[in-house]
C-alpha positions, 0 to 999 in steps of 0.5 A: 307138233312143231308145225302147230307151233310154227303156225302159231308164231306166224299168226302172232307175227301177223297181228303186230303189223300195221295196217292202213285204211282209206278215210277219203280220197287222200286221207288214210288211217294207219293202225299198228303197234306202239312205236318204241320210245313214244315217237309220234311219227307214223309207220314210215314204211307203210306211210310211204307205200300208201303215199309215195309222194309224201304225206302230212300227219294230221292226228295221232292217238295211242291207247291200250289195245284189247276188247276189254280195257279194264284188264291190264293189257300191256299192248299199246295200239297207235293210230295215225291219220295222214293226208297224201300230198 
């Protein structure tokens, strides 16, 4: 029973991490959980890993996550579009 609980916690922790996807040669989209305090800066750790020589923020958007937005879902997803320098 303890192993099942530990496995569930690890699976939930993996869902809260940001992920990056390539849009074109130097442009990436970073999707992740909302940033506390409403910051519009991207996930700096992931952005610096994707663009080691720096990046420029092109766009940012926040919305309520989940497949059905009609249900009150407290999880906010933020999407940043960055371009590597």
